[in-house]
C-alpha positions as a Python dict, from the first residue, in 0.01 Angstrom:
ca = {
    (1, 'M'): (0, 0, 0),
    (2, 'L'): (-129, 131, -332),
    (3, 'Q'): (-443, 287, -184),
    (4, 'Q'): (-394, 663, -240),
    (5, 'T'): (-16, 617, -268),
    (6, 'Q'): (189, 648, -586),
    (7, 'V'): (339, 335, -740),
    (8, 'D'): (696, 466, -734),
    (9, 'R'): (678, 519, -357),
    (10, 'V'): (527, 175, -302),
    (11, 'A'): (791, 11, -520),
    (12, 'L'): (1063, 128, -280),
    (13, 'K'): (882, -8, 25),
    (14, 'F'): (724, -333, -91),
    (15, 'N'): (1028, -564, -103),
    (16, 'P'): (1180, -452, 232),
    (17, 'F'): (836, -493, 392),
    (18, 'I'): (784, -844, 250),
    (19, 'K'): (1139, -946, 345),
    (20, 'K'): (1078, -860, 710),
    (21, 'L'): (712, -970, 720),
    (22, 'P'): (690, -1249, 461),
    (23, 'D'): (360, -1412, 558),
    (24, 'F'): (45, -1378, 765),
    (25, 'A'): (188, -1555, 1068),
    (26, 'V'): (493, -1329, 1092),
    (27, 'L'): (286, -1015, 1032),
    (28, 'A'): (23, -1118, 1287),
    (29, 'G'): (289, -1182, 1551),
    (30, 'A'): (497, -871, 1484),
    (31, 'P'): (485, -574, 1723),
    (32, 'L'): (285, -286, 1579),
    (33, 'S'): (592, -63, 1618),
    (34, 'K'): (783, -286, 1373),
    (35, 'V'): (500, -278, 1120),
    (36, 'L'): (470, 100, 1145),
    (37, 'R'): (845, 148, 1113),
    (38, 'L'): (849, -55, 790),
    (39, 'W'): (544, 140, 671),
    (40, 'Q'): (707, 482, 718),
    (41, 'G'): (694, 687, 397),
    (42, 'L'): (370, 534, 268),
    (43, 'G'): (130, 753, 468),
    (44, 'Y'): (-211, 663, 610),
    (45, 'N'): (-64, 460, 897),
    (46, 'R'): (-408, 323, 982),
    (47, 'R'): (-370, 99, 675),
    (48, 'A'): (-67, -65, 836),
    (49, 'L'): (-269, -129, 1151),
    (50, 'N'): (-556, -272, 945),
    (51, 'L'): (-314, -495, 756),
    (52, 'K'): (-181, -638, 1081),
    (53, 'R'): (-534, -690, 1217),
    (54, 'A'): (-635, -862, 894),
    (55, 'A'): (-336, -1097, 927),
    (56, 'E'): (-440, -1179, 1283),
    (57, 'I'): (-791, -1268, 1162),
    (58, 'V'): (-657, -1479, 873),
    (59, 'I'): (-444, -1677, 1120),
    (60, 'K'): (-717, -1716, 1379),
    (61, 'E'): (-1024, -1775, 1162),
    (62, 'Y'): (-895, -1903, 825),
    (63, 'N'): (-603, -2129, 915),
    (64, 'G'): (-353, -1883, 775),
    (65, 'M'): (-505, -1898, 424),
    (66, 'L'): (-649, -1583, 271),
    (67, 'P'): (-1012, -1637, 159),
    (68, 'D'): (-1076, -1600, -214),
    (69, 'S'): (-1435, -1477, -184),
    (70, 'P'): (-1483, -1099, -226),
    (71, 'D'): (-1775, -1113, 20),
    (72, 'V'): (-1551, -1267, 287),
    (73, 'L'): (-1256, -1041, 204),
    (74, 'K'): (-1480, -736, 261),
    (75, 'T'): (-1513, -836, 627),
    (76, 'L'): (-1139, -785, 687),
    (77, 'P'): (-1025, -452, 838),
    (78, 'G'): (-956, -185, 579),
    (79, 'V'): (-1084, -392, 285),
    (80, 'G'): (-1366, -233, 88),
    (81, 'K'): (-1565, -359, -207),
    (82, 'A'): (-1312, -259, -479),
    (83, 'T'): (-1011, -384, -281),
    (84, 'A'): (-1183, -717, -210),
    (85, 'A'): (-1262, -763, -579),
    (86, 'S'): (-910, -666, -689),
    (87, 'I'): (-758, -915, -444),
    (88, 'A'): (-984, -1187, -584),
    (89, 'A'): (-880, -1095, -938),
    (90, 'F'): (-506, -1055, -887),
    (91, 'A'): (-438, -1313, -615),
    (92, 'F'): (-684, -1580, -727),
    (93, 'N'): (-748, -1492, -1095),
    (94, 'K'): (-1124, -1475, -1035),
    (95, 'P'): (-1338, -1302, -1301),
    (96, 'V'): (-1485, -1035, -1073),
    (97, 'V'): (-1586, -689, -1188),
    (98, 'F'): (-1445, -382, -1018),
    (99, 'L'): (-1345, -23, -1084),
    (100, 'E'): (-1049, 186, -975),
    (101, 'T'): (-903, 511, -1101),
    (102, 'N'): (-712, 373, -1402),
    (103, 'I'): (-1001, 151, -1513),
    (104, 'R'): (-1237, 449, -1485),
    (105, 'T'): (-990, 652, -1693),
    (106, 'V'): (-1003, 398, -1978),
    (107, 'L'): (-1382, 364, -1980),
    (108, 'I'): (-1457, 736, -1948),
    (109, 'H'): (-1195, 827, -2211),
    (110, 'H'): (-1338, 590, -2471),
    (111, 'F'): (-1711, 589, -2397),
    (112, 'F'): (-1793, 913, -2214),
    (113, 'N'): (-1539, 1152, -2365),
    (114, 'N'): (-1765, 1459, -2351),
    (115, 'K'): (-1951, 1371, -2032),
    (116, 'K'): (-1905, 1497, -1678),
    (117, 'S'): (-2002, 1336, -1349),
    (118, 'V'): (-2011, 983, -1495),
    (119, 'H'): (-2160, 742, -1241),
    (120, 'D'): (-2017, 395, -1174),
    (121, 'E'): (-2358, 248, -1258),
    (122, 'K'): (-2283, 330, -1622),
    (123, 'L'): (-1925, 205, -1607),
    (124, 'L'): (-1977, -130, -1432),
    (125, 'P'): (-2180, -291, -1717),
    (126, 'L'): (-1903, -192, -1960),
    (127, 'A'): (-1635, -333, -1731),
    (128, 'A'): (-1833, -658, -1707),
    (129, 'C'): (-1884, -673, -2085),
    (130, 'F'): (-1513, -638, -2166),
    (131, 'L'): (-1374, -854, -1887),
    (132, 'D'): (-1147, -1138, -1997),
    (133, 'R'): (-1302, -1413, -1787),
    (134, 'K'): (-1032, -1668, -1870),
    (135, 'N'): (-743, -1454, -1748),
    (136, 'P'): (-879, -1156, -1553),
    (137, 'R'): (-546, -1103, -1375),
    (138, 'K'): (-363, -1032, -1699),
    (139, 'W'): (-654, -829, -1836),
    (140, 'Y'): (-672, -599, -1535),
    (141, 'S'): (-295, -551, -1534),
    (142, 'A'): (-307, -444, -1898),
    (143, 'L'): (-611, -224, -1842),
    (144, 'M'): (-448, -41, -1552),
    (145, 'D'): (-126, 10, -1747),
    (146, 'Y'): (-329, 148, -2037),
    (147, 'G'): (-510, 383, -1799),
    (148, 'T'): (-175, 512, -1673),
    (149, 'M'): (-65, 577, -2031),
    (150, 'L'): (-389, 762, -2113),
    (151, 'K'): (-344, 986, -1809),
    (152, 'K'): (3, 1086, -1923),
    (153, 'Q'): (-112, 1151, -2280),
    (154, 'F'): (-459, 1302, -2235),
    (155, 'G'): (-497, 1387, -1865),
    (156, 'N'): (-690, 1215, -1591),
    (157, 'A'): (-1034, 1129, -1730),
    (158, 'S'): (-1131, 968, -1399),
    (159, 'R'): (-1172, 1321, -1260),
    (160, 'R'): (-1496, 1329, -1459),
    (161, 'S'): (-1626, 1040, -1250),
    (162, 'A'): (-1915, 1124, -1017),
    (163, 'H'): (-1712, 949, -745),
    (164, 'Y'): (-1390, 1145, -790),
    (165, 'K'): (-1259, 1309, -475),
    (166, 'K'): (-953, 1529, -480),
    (167, 'Q'): (-699, 1417, -224),
    (168, 'S'): (-668, 1671, 55),
    (169, 'R'): (-347, 1869, 83),
    (170, 'F'): (-85, 1686, 288),
    (171, 'E'): (138, 1979, 390),
    (172, 'G'): (16, 2117, 721),
    (173, 'S'): (-265, 1859, 744),
    (174, 'K'): (-358, 1643, 1041),
    (175, 'R'): (-230, 1345, 842),
    (176, 'Q'): (113, 1503, 832),
    (177, 'K'): (104, 1575, 1206),
    (178, 'R'): (-9, 1220, 1282),
    (179, 'G'): (287, 1088, 1084),
    (180, 'K'): (529, 1314, 1270),
    (181, 'I'): (392, 1202, 1607),
    (182, 'L'): (431, 836, 1514),
    (183, 'R'): (787, 885, 1389),
    (184, 'L'): (867, 1064, 1713),
    (185, 'L'): (724, 782, 1925),
    (186, 'L'): (900, 518, 1716),
    (187, 'D'): (1230, 696, 1785),
    (188, 'R'): (1172, 802, 2146),
    (189, 'K'): (950, 511, 2266),
    (190, 'K'): (753, 701, 2535),
    (191, 'L'): (668, 1072, 2554),
    (192, 'T'): (428, 1297, 2742),
    (193, 'S'): (201, 1529, 2548),
    (194, 'N'): (423, 1817, 2667),
    (195, 'D'): (727, 1642, 2518),
    (196, 'I'): (549, 1589, 2187),
    (197, 'S'): (430, 1949, 2186),
    (198, 'K'): (785, 2078, 2233),
    (199, 'Y'): (945, 1847, 1977),
    (200, 'L'): (688, 1933, 1708),
    (201, 'G'): (633, 2296, 1803),
    (202, 'L'): (261, 2225, 1817),
    (203, 'P'): (33, 2392, 2076),
    (204, 'Q'): (-138, 2156, 2321),
    (205, 'R'): (-483, 2269, 2206),
    (206, 'R'): (-408, 2143, 1853),
    (207, 'L'): (-223, 1833, 1967),
    (208, 'S'): (-479, 1685, 2206),
    (209, 'G'): (-738, 1600, 1940),
    (210, 'I'): (-478, 1428, 1720),
    (211, 'L'): (-351, 1219, 2012),
    (212, 'E'): (-707, 1123, 2106),
    (213, 'K'): (-778, 1010, 1749),
    (214, 'L'): (-457, 804, 1733),
    (215, 'A'): (-555, 642, 2063),
    (216, 'A'): (-911, 580, 1940),
    (217, 'D'): (-764, 408, 1632),
    (218, 'R'): (-555, 194, 1872),
    (219, 'I'): (-232, 304, 1710),
    (220, 'I'): (-100, 459, 2033),
    (221, 'V'): (-185, 410, 2401),
    (222, 'K'): (-143, 626, 2707),
    (223, 'S'): (33, 479, 3010),
    (224, 'K'): (128, 675, 3321),
    (225, 'N'): (83, 1007, 3143),
    (226, 'R'): (308, 896, 2856),
    (227, 'Y'): (216, 798, 2503),
    (228, 'L'): (365, 499, 2321),
    (229, 'I'): (294, 283, 2017),
    (230, 'A'): (17, 33, 2097),
}
């Protein structure tokens, strides 16, 4: 939920989500429409789909127990290297080294204050050197909180990372249109492309590619000329 989404938005959604989908078994067995409905407001709906697929794999291949190895976690849908390491650190208190925006902020602020385009290759050895290997969970929590404080006081130093990418504008984007289509289908169940075009005021030529991508991601399906949540 926290990938590219602000903490205050996630805080409002986390508890209701966990209350309805409390474990891997319930999440794996839930209809995608239910998962997406609970996810509304967090953006990047593909993450919700990946989360459900990951739960299905955990149930089927790992006896309902999440693996604690970052290498295994990386094989789950939507889980990259940094996410796998952070899960290992926070869920299992494993002393793994990883970087994210707040950690980069701390390291760049203190050790590369006048540098631009700082590569992770220079930050990772520092992160490894300072890691509290007895209680990495607590260390990373403190480090991230400190990074948040530094951003408020001095600005976002992580923007001087060589890996920094500015998030694309949401207003008027395809992401926004995808979200509107999904909300429409969650409310109306089944709609033709003409229906969707009229409801959203979006020309067919601009709508068709978005619908095709949603179908390719297996978030929606087409049945008898009507689209519905997969």
